[in-house]
N, C-alpha and C positions, 0 to 999 in steps of 0.2 A: 402412643401413635405409632402406624406400621405403614407399610406398602402394600398397594391395593391397584389393582387395574383400576379404578373407581378413586381412588388416591390420583393415580396417575391424569384421568381424563383431567380432572379439577386444573391440574396445571397447563394440560394442553388446551384447557378453553382459556387460558390469560396471553394466549399465542394468538397471531392474526390467521386467520384460514388460510392453509396453504393448496396450491394445485396439486401437488403428491407429497406423503410424508417417504420419507428416505432415512431409514435405521444403518447407522454404522456398524456392521455387526461382525465383532472381531473372532468371534465362537467364544469370549469367553463367559463371565458368570453376571458381571452387570450388564453387556448389551443383550446377552439371552435374556434374561429375566424384563429389560423394556422392552426387545421383542415380543415375547409371548403376551407380554400385559397389552401390547401395543395392539396385536392378532386378535385379542380378546376385544378388545373397545372396536372393532372393524365397523360393529354395525352402529353405531355413534359418533364415528368419525365422518366429517365433510371432505373426505378426499381417501385415496387408494395406499395403500400402504408395501411399502419396498424394502428391499435392503441391498446394501452393498459392502463386499469382505474388500479389503484392501491386502493384498499380497504382498509382504515386502520384499521375498526373498531374505531373510536374517535369518531364520530357521531351519534347523532339519525337520522336522515335524511341519513347514509351511504347506506342504501338499496333504499332507493329512488333516488340516484344518481348515480347508479348503473342503474337504469331501464332507466333514463333520457337518461345518454351513450349509452345503447343499442339502444334506440330510435335514435336518432343521427345519430349516424352509421350505421343503418339499410338506413333511410332515403339517405346517402351519399352514401349507398354501398362499405363501409370501414367494413372488417373483424375486429372484436375488441375483444379483451381476457381482463378478468377481475382477478387479483391476488390480492389477499388477504392476509393480514401481518398484525401481533402483533405489534401495536407499541405503547403500554402503554409503560412508562418509570417505570424505578426502580427508588428507591426513592434516591433523591439527580441528578438523571439526567434532562436534558433541554428536556423538551416534546417535543420543536422545532428540537432541534438534534436529539431527537431520533427517530423521525418519519420521517425525511430525513435521517438518515443512512439506518432504515429499509427499506424504498422506494428507495433508489438507490441499496440497496443492491437486493433487488428480480427485479429492473430493467437491473441490469447488467447478472442478471443469464438467465434471456430471451434472451439477445443479440446473435447471432451467428456469426462467422468469417463474418466481416465487413457490418453487419449490422448497422445502423446507427439511434438512439434516436435523436428524433428532443425536446423538451421540452421549452415553452412558456414565458421563463423570457425579459423583455423588459427593456427597457431605465430606468425608473423609478426603476424597479428591481434591475437595474446596481447599480445605485447612492443611494438605501437605502443599499444596501450592501457593497459599498463602505464607506460611514458613520458609520454602524456597525463595521466593521474591525477598520474607525480609533480611534473609541471612546474603542477597547478591546485592542488597543496597538499595531496593527500586524504589522508585517515589510513588506517590496515590495511584497511576493507571498500572503499574503491576502490583502492589496490594489491593487491586479489587480485583486481583484474583481473573475467574475465569468466568465473564459475564454471562447470564442465562441468554441473552438473545444476539444474536448479533448479524450484519450481514455478510454473505460468503459466495463468491461468484455474482451469479446472475439471483442468486434464491439468496435462503437464509439458514444459518446454524443456531438450534436451542439443545440448551441441557435443563432436561426436564426434571431430571433426579436429584438435583442440588439440594431439595431441602430432605432427602433420606440417607439413611447412613448405610455403609454396606451390610451391615448388619441387617439390617429391617430386607437388605435385597436378597441375601443370604436366604432367611426366616420364608422368603417367599418364593425361591428356589427350590429350598426341601419339600416346602408346601407341595409344590407341584412339580415334582418329582425331573426337575430340570438337569441336565448332563451340560456340563462345558467344558473347556478345553484350559489347560494350564500354560500360558509361557512361562518358561523358566526366566527367563531374562527378568521376570519380575522380582523373582528370588536373588539377584544380583547384586548386592551391596555396594557395588562400586557405583554404581548407579544413584546419584546425590537423592533423588524421591522416594528409591526402596529404601536406603538407609533412616531417611526421616520417618518412612513409614513402619519397618521394624524396630530400629533403635530407637527414637525421638518420639515419638507419639505414645505408644505403650508406654515408656517411662513417665509420660507428663498425664497420661492417662489415671494412673496409680496415683498421683496427689488430686486432679480436677476431672474426676470421670466424664465431666462433661465439654471437655476442652475442644472437640471438634465441631462441637456446636459452636461452641463461644468463636471458635476460630475464624467458622464459616460467616457467622454471622459481622463479625470484624470485617472478614473482607465485604460482605452487603453495606456497610454502612463505609468502608472505603469507594465502593462502586458511587453510592450517592454524594459523596463529597468530589468524586473525579466530574462529577456530571455539572455539579457547581461550579468547577475550575473551567471544564469547560465552555459552558455558560459566560463566566467570568471575560476569558479569555475572547469571545466572539465580541464584545463588547467591546475590547480594547481594541479587539483588529478595527473593529468600524471607528474607532479612532485615530490611528494609528496609519491607516493604510492609504499611501501617497496614491493620487487619484487615478482611477481606470488603469493600477496598477498590480503587480503581487507585491509591490515592493513595503518597505516600512520606511516612515518617514522619523530617521533618528532625534529632532529635537520634540517630538512628539512623544516619542518612545522613552525620552529620557523624562519627561512626566511623571511617568507611575514609579510605584515603589519596586525597590528590587524583586521582590516576591513575586509581583504583576509581571515584569519583563521576564525571567525566568518560566512564569507559565506562559504568558503568550509568543515566547520565543519556540517552547516546545508547539504551541497550537499551530503556528506558524507554517513550521519546519515540515511538520507532517499529516496537518490537515488540509491546510492553504496549498500549497507545494508539493505535496505526497511525497517527499522525503526520509532518508531515516535519519533519525533522529542524534544527534551526538550526543556524548557520554556525558556526566553530569561535568569532567574536567573541561572540558571543549567548549560545551552551553558559558562555561562560567568565564573562559576567553573572550567569547565573543562580546559579553558584558565589560569584562575589563580593559580589552583592547580595542576593540574596534568602535566603540561609541566616546571614550577620550580621546581618539586618533584625530590628528590635525585635519584641518578641511581638507588641505590638497592631497594627503595621505589614501593609498589603496589598499587598506590590510585586508587580511581575510584570512579567515579561521576555516583547517582544510582537515575532512575526514574521511572514512570510509561511505563512499556513497554518496557524500555532502558537500558541496562549499557555501560559505556565508560570506560574503562579500561587502564593502562598504565603497561608495562613491557618490562626494559629495555630503548631499543629506539624506541619502537611501540606503538601506541596508536590500540585499540581495540574495537570496538562496535560489540555488542550481545545482542539477547534478553536474560529475567532473566533465570538464570540457573535454574535448576531443581535438587535440591540435589536427591542422588541414595541412597534408602532405604537401611540402613544396614545389611550388611550381604547377600545384593541380590545377587542371582546366577540362571541359569538356565541351563537344558541339552539343546544339540540341536543335530539335526541328520544333517543339513546341507540342507535341501534337498527345503524348506521353509524357505522365510524370517525371520529372528526373531525380533519382538520388543522389544526396549528397555526401560528401566522404564521413562528415560525423556517424555513417550509420543509421540514423536515426529520423532526419528530417528530409523534406525533397521539395522542388520547385513545382508551380501547376501554372497553367497558363488560361485566360478565360478571356474569353473578344467581349469588348464593352466597347459604349459608343463612347468620345472624347475625353477618353482616359487611358491613361499608362501611355506605352510605345505606339506610334504609327504603323497600324496593320501592313503600310505598303512598306514598311523598313524590316521588319520580320518574316517575311515572304520566305526569302533564303534560310531561314534558322537564325540562331545565336551561339555566343560563346559564352562560357560560363568560368567567372576566375575568380581570384582572392586577391585582397592587397598585397603588395609585396614593396608598396612604397612610394610616391613620387607623382600618386594620382591626381588629376585636376581635374574640374570639371564648370561648365555656365550650368546654371539654374535658368529657368525657362523667368522669363520678364528679367534678368538682369544682364548686365553689356559684359561683366567683365568673368574670368574663370578665377577660379576658387580652387587651394587644394582641398583634397576629398578629408584630408587630416585635419584642418581645422573646423572645416566643417563639422566633421564628427563630434568634435570637443563641442561646438556651440549646439549642437543639436542634442546633447548630454548623455552621448552613447559611452556606456563602462568600457575602460580600456580592453577588459579583458574578450569583448563582444567585436569589438574594430577589424581583428583579422577572419573574426567567422562569416564578416556578411555578403553575399553572393553577389559579385559584382556581373552587369550584362553587357557583352562585348557586341558590336554589329561591326562589321567590317574592320575590326582591330581600333574600335573608338567607343569609349562610355559610353553605354547609352543609358545604364540605370544602376542605381545602389538599390537593392531590395529592400523595401521597406522604407524606404525613406525618399527618395526621389528617381524622376526620370530627367535626364538631360537635355535642356534647350533643342540640340536641334534633332531631337527623336522622339518629342512629346506630342502628340496625338490632340490636334486642335479639336472647339468644340463640336465641328460636326462631321470629324472624321472617326473612321473605324481603327479602335484602339485594341493594346493585347495587355491586360493587368496581369504582373508577373508577382506571384506571393511565395514566401515559403513557410510551408506547412509541418507541425508536429502532428502526427496521430492521435496523442491524447490530448492537444490543446492545453496542459496542464500549466504552461510557463510562458510568462509573456516572454522572457529571455529566449525562449526556443521557437517565438513566434514572431520572426522578425518584418 
């Protein structure tokens, strides 16, 4: 087996036809081979080919690499865009991870709907990634290494060279007299990947000559296992989901085996709630501490970017809470959306008929506050006032939400608990014009954020 433009075309035809092909072109051997082969295929492709070079600003030769990439693209008659980023790591951050995150961020912003970004990772890269993930103690997701195809921004990312070794790409480059640049950081053994590339894999290769192929195949098998676990988690989510919510019913979760519980929790946190996954230790704490807790307890497991909390028979996943400043209040004319102090959500008002607040009551505007204790209100159809604290308990509002619910005041009287009720004195009757005030989260990603 060898690499050629024809072999690349076979891989490309396994992918959906894009609006545009983008090649992530560093100027190195691998991406130069990909770009050159793709340029040979242009008459047979369903979309135009473009290139993008990311200038990280980390190497003294970075400007020379830009000039090199411009020259190659000019020779191939391929449009090149250069994107500059700040990839300097902060104290304690991994330089590799910081540069990678910054690179993919700028690349995702480049893509329009149905654009396809092609990157040049190959079989040896896949083997290195699998070994790295094994040494980090990764689960199936990590051991699946790099997927061939995935969503990126508004478009997609594909790695069409994963079936080809670096030796095959080098042979193609020499055959076509290609010139490429070498990043000196690729030889720095202080980077984990380079240590595996130059110290570990060559040693393995002396005993197992096809180890890169075998490791890449193992990663593909793990990708299949990951897909099956994902499908199983989706079925389990349908079993344990609290009705019309993103919560888990604990009594139903307990009915699953421990491995299925862990698999479901990962899926629920990452795929359903779009939150960072806790590490293995904290995931175990969710099962060991939250599931057996007393019914009247409100335990939580908190880690960077994610909080998993229990209330009654429900499990909640949410981003870290932002405390409301003491005594916060704002006047609001109801015309423009009102940003709230969490910096994420906002209030909006919509005219309706026979619902919400009576339009005549809000004509002069309202004031937005938060709970400070002692609030009471009269619900429509009831004769007596009730403590807001008691009502929130009756409504099953988790304790951590109660002080974050916006309250609407009109002339210093409580008129609405946003998301829950309008008080009797201000409720629009059936034939009256009304105003509905709602709290909106831009992503609409979590019921905990849309009250």
